[in-house]
C-alpha positions as a Markdown table, in Angstrom:
| # | Residue | x | y | z |
|---|---|---|---|---|
| 1 | Met | 88.9 | 75.7 | 62.1 |
| 2 | Lys | 87.0 | 73.7 | 64.7 |
| 3 | Asn | 88.2 | 73.5 | 68.3 |
| 4 | Arg | 88.8 | 70.0 | 70.1 |
| 5 | Phe | 85.5 | 70.3 | 71.9 |
| 6 | Glu | 83.7 | 71.1 | 68.8 |
| 7 | Leu | 85.3 | 67.9 | 67.2 |
| 8 | Val | 84.4 | 66.0 | 70.3 |
| 9 | Lys | 80.7 | 66.8 | 70.0 |
| 10 | Glu | 80.7 | 65.9 | 66.4 |
| 11 | Trp | 82.2 | 62.7 | 66.8 |
| 12 | Leu | 79.7 | 62.1 | 69.5 |
| 13 | Leu | 76.7 | 63.1 | 67.4 |
| 14 | Lys | 77.8 | 60.9 | 64.6 |
| 15 | Ala | 78.2 | 58.0 | 67.1 |
| 16 | Glu | 74.7 | 58.8 | 68.5 |
| 17 | His | 73.1 | 58.5 | 65.0 |
| 18 | Asp | 74.8 | 55.3 | 64.3 |
| 19 | Leu | 73.5 | 53.7 | 67.6 |
| 20 | Lys | 70.0 | 55.1 | 67.0 |
| 21 | Ala | 69.9 | 53.5 | 63.3 |
| 22 | Ala | 71.3 | 50.1 | 65.0 |
| 23 | Gln | 68.2 | 50.5 | 67.5 |
| 24 | Lys | 65.7 | 51.2 | 64.8 |
| 25 | Leu | 66.5 | 48.4 | 62.5 |
| 26 | Leu | 66.6 | 45.9 | 65.3 |
| 27 | Asn | 62.9 | 46.8 | 66.1 |
| 28 | Ser | 62.0 | 46.4 | 62.4 |
| 29 | Glu | 60.5 | 43.4 | 60.8 |
| 30 | Asp | 63.3 | 42.8 | 58.5 |
| 31 | Asn | 66.5 | 40.7 | 59.1 |
| 32 | Leu | 69.0 | 43.4 | 58.9 |
| 33 | Asn | 71.5 | 41.9 | 61.2 |
| 34 | Asp | 74.5 | 42.6 | 59.1 |
| 35 | Ile | 73.6 | 46.4 | 58.8 |
| 36 | Ile | 72.7 | 46.4 | 62.6 |
| 37 | Cys | 76.2 | 45.2 | 63.4 |
| 38 | Phe | 77.9 | 47.6 | 61.1 |
| 39 | His | 76.1 | 50.4 | 62.8 |
| 40 | Cys | 77.3 | 49.2 | 66.1 |
| 41 | Gln | 80.8 | 49.0 | 65.2 |
| 42 | Gln | 80.6 | 52.6 | 63.7 |
| 43 | Ala | 79.1 | 53.8 | 66.7 |
| 44 | Ala | 81.8 | 52.1 | 68.8 |
| 45 | Glu | 84.4 | 53.6 | 66.6 |
| 46 | Lys | 83.1 | 57.2 | 66.8 |
| 47 | Tyr | 83.0 | 57.1 | 70.5 |
| 48 | Leu | 86.1 | 56.1 | 70.9 |
| 49 | Lys | 87.6 | 58.6 | 68.2 |
| 50 | Ala | 85.5 | 61.1 | 70.2 |
| 51 | Tyr | 87.2 | 60.1 | 73.3 |
| 52 | Met | 90.7 | 60.3 | 71.5 |
| 53 | Val | 90.1 | 63.6 | 70.2 |
| 54 | Tyr | 89.0 | 64.7 | 74.0 |
| 55 | Leu | 92.2 | 63.4 | 75.1 |
| 56 | Gly | 94.5 | 65.3 | 72.6 |
| 57 | Ile | 95.2 | 61.7 | 70.6 |
| 58 | Arg | 94.9 | 62.2 | 66.8 |
| 59 | Pro | 92.5 | 59.4 | 65.6 |
| 60 | Pro | 94.0 | 57.0 | 63.0 |
| 61 | Lys | 91.9 | 56.1 | 59.9 |
| 62 | Thr | 91.3 | 52.5 | 61.1 |
| 63 | His | 88.3 | 50.4 | 61.9 |
| 64 | Glu | 90.3 | 48.2 | 64.5 |
| 65 | Ile | 88.4 | 48.9 | 67.8 |
| 66 | Gly | 91.4 | 47.1 | 69.8 |
| 67 | Tyr | 93.8 | 49.2 | 68.5 |
| 68 | Leu | 91.8 | 52.3 | 69.2 |
| 69 | Ile | 91.5 | 51.3 | 72.7 |
| 70 | Thr | 95.2 | 50.4 | 72.9 |
| 71 | Met | 96.0 | 53.8 | 71.9 |
| 72 | Ile | 93.7 | 55.4 | 74.4 |
| 73 | Glu | 95.2 | 53.4 | 77.2 |
| 74 | Glu | 98.2 | 55.2 | 77.1 |
| 75 | Lys | 96.3 | 58.1 | 78.7 |
| 76 | Asp | 93.4 | 56.0 | 80.3 |
| 77 | Asn | 94.5 | 52.4 | 81.1 |
| 78 | Lys | 91.2 | 51.5 | 82.6 |
| 79 | Ile | 89.5 | 51.3 | 79.1 |
| 80 | Ala | 91.7 | 48.2 | 78.7 |
| 81 | Ser | 88.8 | 46.4 | 80.5 |
| 82 | Leu | 86.9 | 46.8 | 77.3 |
| 83 | Lys | 89.3 | 45.8 | 74.6 |
| 84 | Glu | 88.4 | 42.3 | 74.2 |
| 85 | Met | 84.6 | 42.5 | 74.4 |
| 86 | Ala | 84.8 | 45.7 | 72.3 |
| 87 | Asp | 87.2 | 44.1 | 69.6 |
| 88 | Ile | 84.5 | 41.7 | 68.6 |
| 89 | Leu | 82.9 | 44.7 | 66.7 |
| 90 | Thr | 86.2 | 44.9 | 64.4 |
| 91 | Asp | 84.8 | 42.2 | 62.1 |
| 92 | Tyr | 81.8 | 44.2 | 61.6 |
| 93 | Ala | 83.2 | 47.0 | 60.1 |
| 94 | Val | 84.2 | 45.2 | 56.6 |
| 95 | Glu | 83.1 | 41.6 | 56.5 |
| 96 | Val | 79.5 | 42.1 | 56.8 |
| 97 | Arg | 79.5 | 44.8 | 53.9 |
| 98 | Tyr | 80.7 | 42.9 | 50.9 |
| 99 | Pro | 80.0 | 39.7 | 49.4 |
| 100 | Glu | 83.2 | 38.3 | 49.2 |
| 101 | Asp | 83.7 | 37.9 | 53.1 |
| 102 | Phe | 79.9 | 38.1 | 53.9 |
| 103 | Phe | 78.4 | 36.4 | 56.7 |
| 104 | Met | 75.0 | 37.1 | 58.5 |
| 105 | Pro | 75.3 | 37.7 | 62.1 |
| 106 | Ser | 72.9 | 35.6 | 64.3 |
| 107 | Asp | 70.0 | 37.4 | 66.3 |
| 108 | Glu | 72.4 | 36.6 | 69.6 |
| 109 | Glu | 75.4 | 38.3 | 67.9 |
| 110 | Thr | 73.3 | 41.3 | 66.8 |
| 111 | Lys | 72.0 | 41.8 | 70.2 |
| 112 | Glu | 75.6 | 41.4 | 71.6 |
| 113 | Ala | 76.9 | 44.0 | 69.3 |
| 114 | Leu | 74.3 | 46.3 | 70.3 |
| 115 | Glu | 75.0 | 45.6 | 74.2 |
| 116 | Ile | 78.9 | 46.4 | 73.4 |
| 117 | Ala | 78.2 | 49.6 | 71.7 |
| 118 | Phe | 76.2 | 50.8 | 74.4 |
| 119 | Glu | 78.9 | 49.7 | 77.0 |
| 120 | Ile | 81.5 | 51.9 | 75.3 |
| 121 | Lys | 78.8 | 54.8 | 75.0 |
| 122 | Arg | 78.5 | 54.7 | 78.8 |
| 123 | Tyr | 82.1 | 54.6 | 79.6 |
| 124 | Val | 83.0 | 57.3 | 76.9 |
| 125 | Glu | 80.2 | 59.6 | 78.3 |
| 126 | Lys | 81.5 | 59.1 | 82.0 |
| 127 | Gln | 84.9 | 60.2 | 80.7 |
| 128 | Val | 84.3 | 62.9 | 78.3 |
| 129 | Lys | 83.0 | 66.3 | 79.7 |
| 130 | Val | 81.8 | 69.0 | 77.2 |
| 131 | Lys | 79.6 | 71.6 | 77.1 |
């Protein structure tokens, strides 16, 4: 069984992969804004879940970024400053993936999603100390 720090590292690695995928897709010639935003949401979710594991909080099976931050606030109230901005990503977890609720994010929304994901990454990496 993996220890807590091994699990944190794995969450961080998966988050980094999603963020790198988003960056590469943004630099492609194709209009893949929906997929880029999905990867930004996934990266943010995984960074937050890594932080939760680090703090000893069991991450729930949810894509609700605001809810994850609310749970983290119990041990780190400073993260609340990210909640409103970060919760923008929640819609990209499902709505952009299926035809029933599909919408194509604009270029501006896509760049904003990437900026938010990076902001969450920076915050989490400042807090999490693993070898």
